[in-house]
C-alpha positions in Angstrom: 277.3 71.2 207.4 276.2 67.6 208.6 275.8 67.9 212.5 276.2 64.0 212.6 279.9 64.1 212.2 279.9 65.3 215.9 279.3 61.9 217.0 282.4 60.1 215.2 286.0 60.2 215.7 287.8 63.6 214.7 289.6 62.1 211.6 286.5 60.6 210.2 284.5 63.5 211.0 286.8 65.7 209.2 286.7 63.2 206.0 283.1 63.6 206.3 283.2 67.4 206.2 285.5 67.3 203.3 283.1 65.0 201.5 280.1 67.4 202.3 278.5 64.5 204.1 277.1 63.3 200.8 277.2 59.7 201.9 275.3 60.1 205.0 272.3 61.9 203.2 271.4 59.2 200.6 267.6 58.8 200.4 266.4 55.3 201.2 264.5 53.6 198.3 260.9 54.1 197.7 258.7 51.4 199.1 256.4 49.4 196.8 253.0 50.3 197.3 250.9 47.2 198.1 247.4 46.9 196.2 244.6 47.0 198.5 242.5 43.8 198.3 238.8 44.0 196.9 236.8 45.3 199.8 235.1 42.1 201.8 231.5 43.6 201.3 232.1 43.5 197.6 233.3 39.9 197.6 230.2 39.2 199.5 228.0 41.0 196.7 229.9 39.3 194.0 229.2 35.7 195.8 225.6 36.6 196.3 225.3 37.9 192.8 226.6 34.4 191.4 224.1 32.4 193.1 221.2 35.1 192.4 222.0 35.0 188.6 221.7 31.2 188.5 225.3 30.4 187.5 225.7 28.6 190.7 222.8 26.4 190.0 223.9 25.7 186.3 227.3 24.7 186.9 225.8 22.3 189.6 223.6 21.0 187.0 226.3 20.7 184.7 228.6 18.7 186.8 225.5 16.3 187.9 224.6 15.6 184.3 228.3 14.7 183.5 228.3 12.4 186.5 224.9 10.9 185.5 226.3 9.9 182.0 229.5 8.7 183.4 227.9 6.5 185.8 225.4 5.3 183.1 227.9 4.2 180.8 230.7 2.9 183.2 228.8 1.0 185.7 227.5 -1.8 183.6 230.7 -2.6 182.2 232.2 -2.9 185.9 229.2 -5.1 187.1 229.6 -7.4 183.9 233.3 -8.0 185.4 231.8 -8.6 188.7 233.1 -5.5 190.4 231.9 -4.1 193.8 231.3 -0.6 192.4 230.6 2.3 194.8 229.8 6.0 194.5 231.1 8.5 197.3 229.4 11.6 198.0 230.3 14.6 200.3 227.5 16.0 202.3 227.7 19.9 202.9 227.3 22.0 200.0 227.4 18.7 197.8 224.0 16.6 198.8 222.8 19.3 201.2 223.0 23.0 200.8 223.9 25.3 203.6 223.5 28.5 201.7 220.6 29.6 204.0 222.7 29.3 206.9 225.6 31.0 205.4 223.3 33.9 203.9 221.7 34.1 207.5 225.2 34.6 209.1 226.4 37.1 206.5 228.8 34.6 205.2 230.5 33.8 208.7 229.8 31.1 211.4 231.3 29.8 214.4 231.4 26.2 215.8 228.4 26.8 218.1 226.4 28.5 215.3 227.1 25.6 213.1 226.4 23.0 215.6 223.1 24.4 216.0 222.4 24.4 212.2 223.0 20.8 212.0 221.1 19.9 215.1 218.0 21.5 213.4 218.4 19.6 210.2 217.0 22.0 207.9 219.2 22.0 205.1 217.6 21.2 201.7 218.7 18.7 199.1 220.8 19.8 196.2 218.5 18.4 193.4 220.9 17.9 190.4 223.3 16.0 192.8 220.4 13.8 194.0 219.6 12.7 190.5 223.1 11.4 190.6 222.4 9.6 193.9 219.2 8.3 192.3 221.2 6.9 189.5 223.4 5.2 191.7 220.9 3.4 193.5 219.0 2.4 190.4 222.2 1.0 189.0 222.5 -1.0 192.4 225.8 0.6 193.4 227.0 1.0 196.9 226.5 4.6 198.1 229.0 5.9 200.8 228.8 9.3 202.4 232.1 10.8 204.0 231.6 14.1 205.5 233.6 16.2 207.7 230.7 16.4 210.2 231.5 14.7 213.5 230.0 11.6 215.1 228.2 13.7 217.5 226.4 15.2 214.7 225.4 11.7 212.9 222.0 11.4 214.2 220.7 14.9 213.0 222.8 14.3 209.7 221.0 11.1 208.9 217.7 12.6 209.8 218.2 15.5 207.6 219.2 13.0 204.7 216.3 11.0 205.1 214.1 14.0 205.3 215.0 15.3 202.0 215.0 12.0 200.1 218.5 10.4 200.6 216.7 7.5 202.2 219.3 4.8 201.6 223.0 4.2 201.8 225.8 1.5 202.3 227.6 3.8 204.9 228.2 7.0 206.4 231.6 7.9 207.6 231.8 11.0 210.1 234.9 12.3 211.7 235.5 11.2 215.2 234.8 14.0 217.8 238.2 14.1 218.8 239.7 13.9 215.4 242.8 16.5 215.0 243.9 15.8 211.3 242.7 17.6 208.2 239.6 16.7 206.3 241.7 15.7 203.4 243.6 13.0 205.3 240.3 11.8 206.8 238.5 11.3 203.6 241.5 9.8 201.8 241.8 7.5 204.7 238.2 6.1 204.2 238.4 5.8 200.4 241.6 3.9 201.0 239.7 1.7 203.5 236.8 1.1 201.1 239.2 0.1 198.3 241.0 -2.3 200.7 237.4 -4.0 201.1 237.2 -4.5 197.5 235.1 -1.6 196.2 235.8 0.1 193.0 235.0 3.8 193.7 233.5 4.8 190.3 232.9 8.3 191.1 233.7 10.7 194.0 231.6 13.9 194.1 232.2 16.9 196.3 232.7 20.6 196.5 236.1 20.9 197.9 239.4 19.9 196.7 239.9 18.1 200.1 236.9 15.8 199.2 238.7 14.8 196.0 242.5 14.7 196.3 244.3 11.7 197.4 243.0 9.4 194.8 241.3 6.0 195.2 238.4 6.9 192.6 238.1 6.3 189.0 236.8 9.7 188.2 236.2 12.9 190.5 233.5 15.4 189.9 234.1 18.8 191.5 230.9 21.0 192.3 231.4 24.8 192.7 231.7 26.3 196.2 232.5 30.2 196.3 231.7 30.2 200.0 234.5 28.6 202.0 237.5 26.4 201.8 238.1 23.0 203.8 241.7 21.7 204.1 
């Protein structure tokens, strides 16, 4: 007999006894098992394997070649129309690689560790993208860097760029040190400003969706980045 009837009014208790307490003993539905995500160590090994296999570099080279062909074909046409033509580059893991820093910190970081890396200015150029930069200069296009790095990191960033061969540009836009918005909003706002100043942004090149979304460019070129996401 179900002992739980002792806790209810007599009439209801009798009814439950006569029913054999069947309504009080119904099992709860079995919960659906949630699949365990792939272990983080395995994910890190997959990313390292992607880089070490050469696939990462080959994809960067493919995108860069496509961008070079596009600039070479389209820039003369716009120049003949008297347009002020510009190309926009992101910096981190677009024109400069942070992979040694990422690997040294086991795919993690902190604001302090990142600031030290930027201050050292030891990031190398991503050579296929540097050929796009060289093409833009050869075609006499305006070159702009728009970065999520802050104004306080400007001097070390500019030195790092020059040290690895990015020696000329029309402008570099860094986020204000007290900026509270998203990288996407900041970069879109800068491109909007450039267009308002009369530039036609022929190409916008970056490794994050936040580098490219928001329009204001004739064409975007997305490089691979399996390391992190920026909003």
